[in-house]
Backbone as a chain_set.jsonl record, in Angstrom:
{"seq": "XXXXXXXXXXXXXXXXXXXXXXXXXXXXXXXXXXXXXXXXXXXXXX", "coords": {"N": [[-19.477, 17.856, 19.464], [-20.439, 15.198, 19.356], [-19.964, 14.466, 16.826], [-17.406, 13.513, 16.827], [-17.831, 10.733, 17.705], [-18.666, 9.565, 15.493], [-16.791, 9.995, 13.57], [-14.199, 9.243, 14.634], [-14.459, 6.157, 14.776], [-14.708, 5.7, 12.051], [-12.43, 6.597, 10.993], [-10.561, 4.853, 12.085], [-11.43, 2.654, 10.998], [-10.975, 3.036, 8.205], [-8.254, 3.489, 8.561], [-7.567, 0.824, 9.122], [-8.113, -0.473, 7.096], [-6.261, 0.207, 5.093], [-3.832, -0.49, 6.416], [-4.356, -3.223, 5.993], [-4.32, -3.494, 3.183], [-1.889, -2.903, 2.777], [-0.117, -4.818, 4.048], [-1.179, -6.77, 2.355], [0.053, -6.247, -0.181], [2.802, -6.578, 0.734], [3.02, -9.216, 1.333], [2.302, -10.399, -1.074], [4.436, -9.834, -2.856], [5.209, -7.33, -3.868], [7.002, -5.407, -3.353], [9.27, -6.858, -3.69], [11.163, -6.603, -5.822], [12.434, -3.801, -6.288], [14.234, -2.302, -7.578], [14.454, -3.618, -10.117], [12.423, -2.734, -12.085], [13.119, -0.326, -12.676], [15.755, -0.454, -13.645], [15.182, -1.996, -15.846], [14.163, -0.444, -17.88], [16.327, 0.747, -19.203], [17.889, -1.242, -20.163], [18.586, -2.665, -23.481], [16.712, -4.346, -25.792], [17.455, -5.231, -28.237]], "CA": [[-18.644, 16.72, 20.145], [-21.051, 13.89, 18.998], [-19.413, 14.028, 15.462], [-16.489, 12.699, 17.058], [-18.368, 9.399, 17.958], [-18.793, 8.979, 14.318], [-15.339, 10.419, 12.983], [-13.008, 8.294, 15.246], [-14.495, 4.943, 14.137], [-14.548, 5.957, 10.591], [-10.965, 6.926, 10.727], [-9.858, 3.686, 12.591], [-11.819, 1.517, 9.853], [-10.074, 3.238, 6.997], [-6.946, 3.098, 8.878], [-7.341, -0.805, 9.206], [-8.179, -0.885, 5.403], [-4.982, 0.813, 4.427], [-2.954, -1.382, 6.986], [-4.46, -4.327, 5.384], [-3.825, -3.411, 2.154], [-0.116, -2.759, 2.714], [0.271, -6.214, 4.475], [-1.356, -7.846, 1.128], [1.1, -6.0, -1.027], [3.957, -7.194, 1.171], [2.981, -10.742, 1.084], [2.233, -10.699, -2.737], [5.712, -9.842, -3.603], [5.097, -5.945, -4.458], [8.152, -4.798, -3.018], [10.507, -7.758, -3.845], [12.16, -6.108, -6.935], [12.239, -2.435, -6.457], [15.172, -1.85, -8.665], [14.359, -4.142, -11.497], [11.693, -1.886, -13.197], [14.093, 1.178, -13.04], [16.796, -0.779, -14.45], [14.611, -2.69, -17.192], [13.97, 0.3, -19.107], [17.613, 1.097, -19.684], [18.196, -2.438, -21.047], [18.145, -2.596, -24.743], [16.316, -5.767, -25.982], [17.649, -5.882, -29.391]], "C": [[-19.238, 15.488, 19.753], [-20.662, 13.484, 17.569], [-18.212, 13.343, 15.86], [-16.857, 11.278, 17.132], [-18.666, 8.727, 16.539], [-17.465, 9.132, 13.358], [-14.329, 9.222, 13.181], [-13.291, 6.986, 14.569], [-14.175, 4.845, 12.727], [-12.998, 5.739, 10.298], [-10.159, 5.814, 11.184], [-10.283, 2.669, 11.423], [-11.041, 1.832, 8.773], [-8.576, 2.996, 7.155], [-6.473, 1.376, 8.538], [-7.284, -1.231, 7.639], [-6.799, -0.778, 4.631], [-4.012, -0.207, 5.011], [-3.213, -2.922, 6.319], [-4.032, -4.478, 3.945], [-2.348, -3.466, 1.697], [0.32, -4.269, 3.109], [0.039, -7.111, 3.16], [-0.369, -7.481, 0.141], [2.397, -6.693, -0.575], [3.936, -8.652, 1.043], [2.734, -11.349, -0.298], [3.337, -10.433, -3.314], [5.616, -8.306, -4.347], [6.208, -5.325, -4.406], [9.346, -5.707, -3.185], [11.473, -7.144, -4.712], [11.919, -4.481, -7.18], [13.196, -1.693, -7.426], [14.943, -2.313, -10.2], [13.623, -3.36, -12.459], [12.456, -0.773, -13.55], [15.121, 0.62, -13.917], [16.335, -1.633, -15.845], [14.496, -1.619, -18.257], [15.294, 0.928, -19.743], [18.081, -0.164, -20.65], [17.78, -2.487, -22.556], [17.969, -3.961, -25.219], [16.67, -6.091, -27.605], [18.715, -7.092, -29.576]], "O": [[-18.45, 14.544, 19.811], [-20.95, 12.373, 17.122], [-17.934, 12.417, 15.098], [-16.079, 10.534, 16.535], [-18.878, 7.518, 16.439], [-17.249, 8.321, 12.458], [-13.811, 8.493, 12.335], [-12.436, 6.605, 13.77], [-13.432, 3.97, 12.283], [-12.499, 4.901, 9.547], [-9.024, 5.744, 10.712], [-9.429, 1.909, 10.968], [-10.361, 0.917, 8.31], [-7.816, 2.508, 6.319], [-5.491, 0.897, 7.97], [-6.579, -2.102, 7.129], [-6.385, -1.539, 3.756], [-3.334, -0.829, 4.193], [-2.266, -3.695, 6.178], [-3.446, -5.489, 3.557], [-1.818, -3.895, 0.672], [1.138, -4.836, 2.384], [0.823, -8.01, 2.856], [0.13, -8.431, -0.464], [3.048, -7.338, -1.397], [4.937, -9.227, 0.615], [2.92, -12.528, -0.598], [3.367, -10.8, -4.488], [6.027, -8.257, -5.506], [6.528, -4.638, -5.376], [10.434, -5.278, -2.802], [12.647, -7.154, -4.342], [11.297, -4.032, -8.143], [12.916, -0.621, -7.962], [15.159, -1.64, -11.208], [14.068, -3.256, -13.602], [12.426, -0.31, -14.69], [15.368, 1.233, -14.956], [17.126, -1.852, -16.762], [14.72, -1.895, -19.435], [15.212, 1.586, -20.78], [18.578, 0.015, -21.762], [16.585, -2.338, -22.81], [18.903, -4.756, -25.12], [16.205, -7.09, -28.153], [18.838, -7.644, -30.669]]}, "num_chains": 1, "name": "protein.A"}
């Protein structure tokens, strides 16, 4: 049972890091143009 005293804070810390990384990605514009990269490969640049 004492292992839970270590695992719960570690899990919360890692979850917080993941949440911060997701919020950073949203604010930096990573999800603004989700269709652009998929369509860009189909466009011929000649």
